C-alpha positions in Angstrom: 0.2 -0.1 0.0 2.8 2.5 0.7 4.3 1.8 -2.4 1.3 2.6 -4.1 1.0 6.3 -2.7 4.8 7.1 -2.5 6.4 5.4 -5.9 9.3 8.1 -5.7 10.3 6.7 -2.4 9.7 3.2 -3.4 12.8 4.4 -6.3 14.8 6.1 -3.5 14.9 3.0 -1.9 16.1 1.2 -4.5 18.4 3.6 -5.6 19.7 3.3 -1.8 19.8 -0.3 -1.7 21.6 -0.3 -4.8 24.1 1.9 -3.9 24.8 0.1 -0.4 25.2 -3.4 -2.0 27.5 -2.1 -4.6 29.6 -0.4 -1.1 29.4 -4.2 0.2 30.9 -5.9 -2.7 33.8 -2.6 -3.2 37.2 -3.3 -0.8 36.5 -0.3 0.7 38.9 -0.6 3.7 42.1 -1.6 1.6 43.3 2.0 0.1 43.8 3.1 -3.6 48.2 3.1 -2.4 47.2 -0.7 -0.7 45.8 -2.6 -3.6 49.6 -2.7 -5.2 49.8 -6.2 -6.4 53.0 -7.6 -3.7 55.7 -8.7 -6.6 55.6 -12.2 -7.0 58.5 -14.2 -5.9 59.3 -17.9 -5.0 62.5 -17.7 -4.3 65.6 -16.3 -2.3 67.2 -15.1 -5.5 64.2 -14.0 -7.0 63.6 -11.5 -3.1 67.0 -10.4 -3.9 67.3 -9.1 -7.6 63.7 -7.8 -6.6 64.7 -6.0 -3.6 67.8 -4.9 -6.1 65.2 -3.5 -8.9 62.9 -1.8 -6.6 65.9 -0.2 -4.7 67.1 1.3 -8.1 63.7 2.1 -9.4 63.2 4.3 -5.8 66.5 6.0 -6.3 64.9 7.4 -9.8 61.5 7.7 -9.7 60.1 11.6 -9.5 56.4 10.7 -9.3 55.5 10.6 -5.4 52.7 8.3 -6.0 55.0 5.7 -7.8 57.4 6.1 -5.0 55.2 5.2 -2.5 54.3 1.9 -4.2 57.8 1.0 -5.0 58.5 1.5 -0.8 55.7 -0.2 0.3 56.5 -3.1 -2.0 60.1 -3.2 -0.9 58.8 -2.9 2.7 57.1 -6.2 2.1 60.3 -8.1 0.5 62.8 -6.8 3.1 60.3 -8.2 5.9 59.0 -11.5 3.0 58.2 -14.7 4.8 60.5 -16.7 2.1 63.7 -13.9 2.3 66.6 -15.8 4.2 67.8 -12.8 4.9 65.1 -10.4 6.3 66.0 -6.9 7.2 63.4 -5.7 9.5 64.9 -2.3 9.7 65.0 -1.4 6.6 61.4 -2.5 5.8 60.4 -0.7 8.7 62.5 2.2 7.0 60.7 2.2 3.7 57.1 1.5 5.3 57.9 5.2 7.5 58.9 7.0 3.9 55.8 5.3 2.4 53.3 6.7 5.2 55.2 9.9 4.3 55.0 10.0 0.6 51.4 8.4 1.4 50.0 9.9 4.0 46.7 8.5 3.9 48.0 5.3 2.9 50.0 5.7 5.8 47.4 5.8 8.2 45.6 2.8 7.3 44.7 -0.1 10.1 47.4 -2.3 8.1 49.7 -0.1 7.6 49.8 0.9 11.2 49.7 -3.2 12.3 52.5 -3.8 9.8 54.4 -0.6 11.2 53.7 -1.4 14.7 54.8 -5.2 14.2 58.2 -4.1 12.7 58.9 -2.0 15.7 58.2 -4.8 17.8 60.3 -6.6 15.6 63.3 -4.6 15.5 63.0 -3.9 19.5 63.3 -7.5 20.2 66.1 -7.7 17.7 67.5 -5.0 19.8 67.2 -6.8 22.5 68.6 -9.9 21.6 72.1 -7.9 20.5 72.4 -6.5 23.3 72.2 -10.1 25.0 74.0 -11.8 22.6 76.8 -9.0 23.4 76.3 -9.8 27.0 77.1 -13.5 26.4 80.1 -12.5 24.3 81.3 -10.5 27.1 80.7 -13.4 29.5 82.5 -15.8 27.4 85.1 -14.0 27.0 85.7 -13.2 30.8 85.0 -16.7 31.4 87.7 -17.8 28.9 90.4 -15.1 30.8 89.0 -16.6 33.8 89.8 -19.9 33.0 93.4 -18.8 31.4 93.9 -17.2 34.9 92.8 -20.2 36.8 95.0 -22.4 34.6 98.2 -20.0 35.2 97.4 -19.9 39.2 97.3 -23.8 39.3 100.6 -23.8 37.4 102.1 -21.6 39.8 100.2 -23.5 43.1 102.3 -26.6 41.6 105.4 -24.6 41.4 105.1 -23.2 44.4 103.8 -26.8 46.1 107.3 -28.6 44.2 109.2 -25.5 46.0 108.0 -26.0 49.2 108.5 -29.9 48.9 112.2 -29.0 48.3 112.5 -26.4 50.8 111.1 -29.0 53.1 113.5 -31.5 52.0 116.3 -28.7 52.3 115.0 -28.3 56.2 115.2 -31.9 56.8 118.5 -32.2 55.6 119.9 -29.1 57.5 118.0 -30.3 60.9 119.6 -33.3 60.0 123.0 -31.8 60.0 122.0 -30.0 62.8 121.5 -32.4 65.2 124.3 -34.2 63.8 126.9 -31.4 64.5 125.3 -31.0 68.0 126.3 -34.2 68.2 129.7 -34.0 67.4 129.7 -30.7 69.4 128.9 -33.0 72.5 131.2 -35.7 71.3 134.0 -33.6 71.6 133.4 -31.8 75.1 
């Protein structure tokens, strides 16, 4: 009944419903800067060569939008799961450069999430490197302590031998002193 009285409302509702349905089917959460296809790589050598190619392209690129896309792809490749030598610091650096060149893309949930993860990874790498340096220092100290302990042990053994020789000499001197005393008593 309402549709007969208000035919214009019916068409407006239909148009709104159509627009709403269209918006649901669009990738609205993904900004245009993020719709860049990740470079297809299948091996470590492909990752390395693609990184080299993109680094060169970034240096010569003049368009901020294209440069931002290249930087984003570099961030992905530096932190790629198939990268045998991932460099999370460089990935974070490239992501920061991307966010600077494409502020809208840098504010997206995906980029913020990726940035937070890379920050955490770099922070953990720093802690790991610091702990590793501490362990290396402790190993060096242990090695030096073992060397000093060995030197002291050898010196202790030398002193024990000297002590035994001195005891023998003292025993001989005591024995000689006793003999001299006996001879002196016999002479008197």
